[in-house]
C-alpha positions as CSV (number, residue, x, y, z in Angstrom):
1,X,1.1,-9.2,19.0
2,X,-2.2,-10.8,17.4
3,X,-2.7,-10.0,13.5
4,X,-5.1,-7.4,14.3
5,X,-2.1,-4.9,15.8
6,X,-0.3,-4.8,12.7
7,X,-0.1,-2.4,9.5
8,X,1.4,-3.0,6.4
9,X,2.2,0.6,4.7
10,X,4.4,1.5,2.6
11,X,8.1,2.8,3.9
12,X,8.0,6.5,2.6
13,X,4.6,7.5,4.4
14,X,6.2,7.0,8.0
15,X,9.7,8.5,6.5
16,X,11.1,10.6,9.2
17,X,7.9,9.9,12.0
18,X,8.8,8.9,15.6
19,X,5.2,8.7,16.8
20,X,2.3,8.0,14.7
21,X,-1.1,7.6,16.2
22,X,-4.2,6.9,14.5
23,X,-8.2,7.0,15.0
24,X,-10.9,5.4,12.9
25,X,-14.2,7.1,11.7
26,X,-16.1,5.6,15.3
27,X,-13.5,7.3,17.8
28,X,-11.5,4.1,18.1
29,X,-7.6,5.2,18.2
30,X,-4.5,4.2,19.4
31,X,-0.4,4.7,18.5
32,X,2.2,2.6,16.4
33,X,4.8,1.6,19.1
34,X,7.3,-0.3,16.5
35,X,8.1,-0.8,13.4
36,X,8.4,-4.4,13.0
37,X,9.8,-4.8,9.7
38,X,11.1,-2.0,7.5
39,X,12.9,-1.9,4.1
40,X,13.1,1.2,1.7
41,X,16.2,0.7,-1.3
42,X,16.3,3.1,-4.7
43,X,17.9,2.7,-8.0
44,X,18.9,5.7,-10.4
45,X,16.7,5.8,-13.4
46,X,17.4,8.7,-15.7
47,X,18.7,10.9,-12.3
48,X,15.3,10.2,-11.0
49,X,15.2,7.7,-7.5
50,X,12.9,5.0,-8.2
51,X,11.6,2.7,-5.5
52,X,13.0,-0.7,-5.6
53,X,12.0,-1.8,-2.2
54,X,9.2,0.2,0.0
55,X,7.7,-1.3,2.9
56,X,6.9,-1.0,6.4
57,X,5.3,-3.6,8.9
58,X,3.9,-1.6,12.5
59,X,3.3,-2.6,15.5
60,X,0.4,-1.0,17.1
61,X,-0.4,-0.7,21.4
62,X,-4.3,-1.2,20.6
63,X,-6.0,-3.7,18.2
64,X,-8.2,-3.1,15.8
65,X,-11.4,-3.9,14.9
66,X,-11.1,-4.0,11.3
67,X,-8.7,-6.5,9.1
68,X,-8.1,-8.2,6.2
69,X,-7.0,-11.5,5.2
70,X,-3.7,-11.4,3.1
71,X,-3.1,-13.9,-0.1
72,X,0.4,-13.8,-1.3
73,X,0.5,-15.3,-4.8
74,X,0.7,-13.5,-8.2
75,X,-2.5,-12.1,-10.0
76,X,-2.9,-13.7,-13.3
77,X,-2.2,-11.5,-16.3
78,X,-5.4,-8.8,-16.4
79,X,-7.2,-10.1,-13.2
80,X,-9.2,-7.5,-11.5
81,X,-7.4,-5.7,-8.7
82,X,-9.7,-3.0,-6.2
83,X,-8.0,-0.4,-4.2
84,X,-9.0,2.7,-2.4
85,X,-8.2,6.3,-3.9
86,X,-7.4,9.0,-1.3
87,X,-9.4,12.2,-2.4
88,X,-7.2,15.5,-2.2
89,X,-8.6,18.2,0.1
90,X,-11.5,16.3,1.6
91,X,-9.4,12.6,2.9
92,X,-12.5,10.7,1.9
93,X,-11.9,7.5,0.1
94,X,-13.3,6.4,-3.5
95,X,-12.7,2.8,-4.6
96,X,-11.4,2.0,-7.7
97,X,-10.3,-0.9,-10.0
98,X,-8.1,-1.9,-12.6
99,X,-6.4,-4.6,-14.4
100,X,-3.3,-6.4,-13.4
101,X,-0.6,-6.1,-16.2
102,X,2.5,-7.6,-14.6
103,X,5.7,-7.4,-12.7
104,X,8.8,-5.2,-13.0
105,X,12.0,-5.2,-12.9
106,X,12.1,-5.0,-9.5
107,X,9.8,-6.6,-8.0
108,X,6.6,-4.4,-7.8
109,X,3.4,-5.1,-9.9
110,X,2.3,-2.8,-12.5
111,X,-1.7,-2.4,-13.2
112,X,-3.9,0.6,-14.9
113,X,-4.9,1.3,-11.4
114,X,-5.8,5.1,-10.7
115,X,-3.6,6.5,-7.9
116,X,-2.4,10.1,-7.1
117,X,-0.1,11.7,-4.3
118,X,-2.0,10.4,-1.0
119,X,-3.0,7.4,-2.0
120,X,0.5,5.7,-1.0
121,X,0.5,2.6,1.1
122,X,-3.7,2.2,0.2
123,X,-4.3,-2.0,0.2
124,X,-4.8,-3.1,-3.2
125,X,-6.9,-6.5,-3.0
126,X,-8.3,-9.3,-5.2
127,X,-11.9,-10.2,-5.7
128,X,-12.2,-11.7,-2.6
129,X,-11.6,-9.2,-0.8
130,X,-7.8,-10.5,0.3
131,X,-5.2,-7.7,0.4
132,X,-2.5,-8.7,-2.3
133,X,-0.1,-5.8,-2.3
134,X,0.3,-2.3,-1.1
135,X,-0.4,0.9,-3.4
136,X,3.5,2.7,-3.8
137,X,2.8,5.3,-6.6
138,X,1.8,5.9,-10.5
139,X,3.7,6.8,-14.0
140,X,1.4,9.0,-16.1
141,X,-1.2,11.5,-15.8
142,X,-1.9,13.1,-12.2
143,X,-5.5,12.5,-10.9
144,X,-6.2,10.3,-13.6
145,X,-5.7,6.7,-15.0
146,X,-2.6,5.6,-15.1
147,X,-0.7,3.0,-14.3
148,X,0.0,2.1,-10.7
149,X,2.8,0.4,-9.1
150,X,2.3,-2.1,-6.1
151,X,4.7,-3.3,-3.2
152,X,3.2,-7.5,-3.6
153,X,1.9,-8.2,0.1
154,X,4.5,-11.3,-0.2
155,X,7.5,-8.7,0.2
156,X,6.0,-7.8,3.7
157,X,5.3,-10.7,5.3
158,X,8.3,-13.1,3.8
């Protein structure tokens, strides 16, 4: 398979799925037929499961005509990162930006990036448009500025 057949996402998005179909806004569609790589591990923090590893690499039966390059580097402190935010109720994407803060003790990256439920698995990009991470979740207020944590793309493609 070529890179235009693979999709990186977070594992908790596909948990329990046996068949995953996709369709873009132009009517192109296909099915993810295999999970090439998947890892989901948690640890307890004050009685709550906190993801330590959460990613999946899926293989589609149809190639995409859209893709992005990846960059396995770690951003500089304060570097601006960009992501899409899935808006509740209408599934529209709003593009947001925030500053890279650093790495937590579990290997996730943190940024002051707006995130909320439904945005898991959305790519996080650098200023050159390269995918550097996957949105994994957030701490802080619902539907507002928060501390987002991300899975570095290097964990998915190592």
